[in-house]
N, C-alpha and C positions, 0 to 999 in steps of 0.2 A: 809512484804514489807514496805519500808519507804514511808510514805505518806507526802503530803504537810504540813499537820498539825504537823507531827513529825519534819520536818525541821524548821517550824516556832517556835515550842517550844524550839528546840535546839538553834536557833538564839537568842531567848529571854533570855534563860538561860545564854548564853555567854555574852550578852549585860548587864545583871544584875550582872555579875561577879560571877555567880554560876558555879558549876562544868561543864566543857565541856564534861566530860565523861558520857554521857547518855547511858543507856542500849540499844544497837542497834546492829544488828536487833533483834527484838522480845525479848526473855528472856536471851540474851547473855550479860553479864556484862563485859565490857572491863577492869574495875578496878580490876576484879578478877585475871587478868594475866598481867596487865600493871601497872608499878609504876615509879615514878620519881626517878632519881638517882643523887641527889644533891652532895653527897660526891665524887662520881667518876668524875663528871663533874668539880667540884672545883679542884680536884687533877690534872686533865688533863690541866686545865687552868693555874694552878700554875706551872706545869712543862713547859708549853710553855713560860711563863714569865721568868723562870729560863734559859731555853735553848737559848732564844733570847738575854740574857744579860751576861751569864756566860763567863768569860775569855776575855771580851771586854776591850781593852786598849784605854783610851781616846786619841783622835787625835785632834790636834789643828786645828781649822777652819781657812782656809786661803782664804775664799771667801764669798761673800754674796749669799744667796739663792734667786732665783727668786720668789719662793713661800712665801718668807718672806717680800715681798713688802708691805709696810704700816703695819708692825707688830705692834700690839696694845700696846706692853709692851717693852719699852727700857731696863728695868732692866733685863728681861728675855734674851734679845739679849746679853747684857753684860755678863750674867752668862754663856750662851751657848758658847760665844767666849772664855771665860776663862776656859772652861772644867769643869764647876761645876758638882759635884756629886749630883744627884737628892735626895731631902729629902722625896719625895713622889713617890714611885715606883708603880704607879697604871695604867700603860699603858695597854690599851685594844687592843691587837693585832688583834682581830677579826674585828675591824673597818677597818684595812688596807686590810684585805682579802675581805671585802664587797666592799670597794672602788675600788679594782682591778677588781672585778666582774662587777661593774657598768660601769667602764671604758671600759671593754671588750664588754659589750652590746652596748654602744654608738658607739664604733669603728665598730662593726658588722653592725649597721644600715648604715654607710657610705660605707662599703664593698658591701652590698646588693644594694645600690644605684649606684654602679659603680664609686664612687668618691675617693676611697682609693688610697693614694700615698705611705705613710709610717708612722710608729708610733715611738714615743719616740726618737725624735731628741734631742740630747744634745747641749746646747748652752754655750758659754762663751763670755760675753760682757766686753770689756775693755774700760770703759769710762775714759777719761783723768782726770776727776774730782775726781776719786776714787783711793785709794791706792790698793784696792783689786778688783778682777774681780767679776762679777755677773755670777753665774752658774745656770743652770736649765735643765729641761727635758720637752719638748713640747709633749703633749699627741698624737696629730694626725695632719698630713698634708693631705689635700684633694684638689681635683680640682673641681671647681664649675661647676654645670650643671644647665641650665635654668629651668629644671623641679623642682628643689629643692631650688635653690638660686634665688629668685625673685627680690632681691633688688640691684643687681650689675651684671656686665657682666659675660658671660659664659667663661669657660676655663681659670680660674684664680686660682692660688695657694692660699689656705686659711688655716690659723692656726685654730685648734680646741682644746679647753681646756675643759675637762670633770670634773664636780664637783657634788658631792652628798650633799644634805642638809636636815635638819630636816623640818618637816611640821609646821613651825611657824604660829600660828594664826588660825589653822583649826577650832577651836571652834567658831570663829567669822566670818568665811566665806570661801568659796571654794578657792578663789584666794588671800586670805590675805597673804599667804606665799611669793607671788611675790613682796609685798611691801618692803621686805628685800633684794631684788635682783635687779641688780647684786651687789655683794659685791666688795667694793673698792679694797681689796687686790687681788681678783681674776682678776679684770680688769687690775690691775697693772701687774700681772704675764703674762697675754696675751699680753699686750702692749710691754713688754720686748721681747717676742718671735717674735712679728710682727716687731719690730725694727731690731732685729738680722737678720731675713730672708728678710727684706725689703718688707714686705707684706702690701697690702693696706686694706685687710679685715681679720677679725678673728671672730670666734664664741666662746661664752661661753655656754656650754651645761649643764644645771642643771637637776639633777634627784632627785625627792622628795622621800625620803626613806620610808616614812610612806604609801604613796598612790600610789607609782610606776607610777608617772606622770612626764612629762618632759616639760621644757621650754628652748628656745634658744634665746640668745641675740647677736646681730651683733655689732661688734666694727669696725669702719671705721676710717682710717687715715685722719682725717679732724678736723676742729674746735679746741678744746683745747687739742687734742691728744698730741702734742709736749710739751705743758706746763705740762700736766699730767706726761709725761715721765721725765721731769725735776724735778717735785715734788718727784718722786720715787728716783732719784739720790740724791736729797737734803736730803731725809730721810736716805739713806745709808751714806751720808757724816756725818750726825749727829751721827750715830752709830759709825763710825770710830773715830770721835772726842772724844767720851766718853770712848773708850777702854783704853786709856792711863791713865785715871783718876781712882778715887775710885769707888766702886760699887754704882750705882745710887740708889736713894730712890725709894719707891713705887710710881708709877705715880699718879698724882693728880686725885682724883675721884675713885681710886681703893680701895674698902673697904673690899674685901675678901668675898663678899656676892653674887657675880654674875660673869658671864663669862667676861674675860678669866681666872679669878682666880679659880672659882668653878662653877659647874653647877648641876642642880637638875632634878629629874624625875617629870613628871606631875601627877604621880599616887597619889591619895588622901591619901593613907596610907604611903607614903614615901616622902611627899613634903618637909620635913625638913632634909632629909637624902641625903648628897651629892652623886651624881651619878658619879662624877669625879672631879679632881682638876688639876691645874697646877702642874708640877713636882717639883716646888719650893714653893708650897703653905705654908708648915710648916715653911720654912725659913722666909717668908715674914710676916706671921700672927701668928706664934707661937714662933718666935725668935729662931728657931733651927739653930745651927751653920752650915755654908756651907763650904765644902771642894773644893778647886780649884785645878785642875790638872795643870793649867797654870796661876799662880798668876800674 
């Protein structure tokens, strides 16, 4: 029988980075019949990478993405619009699957609250200041209820955008991760959806991937809302102006040692090993030539 002391010893072993496979129960050794399969998993992941990209033909972008509001790198935008072939094919497709699962869970909360209207409304904004439209897909449309929406009137249509995020700063405090939220690009995306549907309120729903906790931010059409929308349009105008010219240089302050160029694990034995990079990292920081489908 497993005792409280057994559970405590197991928790201590895991916390110290020791083997999680302790003989349990009694004299049964899980390691005698359970083993890791790194080669098989790697082959499965490599096959998914291949199947998701094989035979894909570059398609010229003819619109701005709402999710690209306040994109941190103008050079990457330029490369994307010109159909650049990635120099670093390290896309983790499992992240997309996890994001979809988190979105489903957030949607389910509103279904259980009796607020669900519909999901994944596609938008097209044609602002006269832009040559190309803005396109996007709003995660969820709900109807407010006073039991759950305490800051504005009942029975109002509300946009909801679901986002997952890392647990930034957990080592320094339980709520430190909130200091990085809400992110400007996420607010920009929601503002575009609110403008298109002429909504007065919207929610940004964040899910902390490490601790499975959530926080929600209310966006209201007041104050600097319209100025913020104009700033989004201005950024898209700058992108359009750059497209006819040569490839932009690396943005000022980008040294290839931090996000969005490269990111690292917090693990003490992998701190200097990149966990991922921008798909054009080697072009920018190792001078690898770039191939453009649409020069």
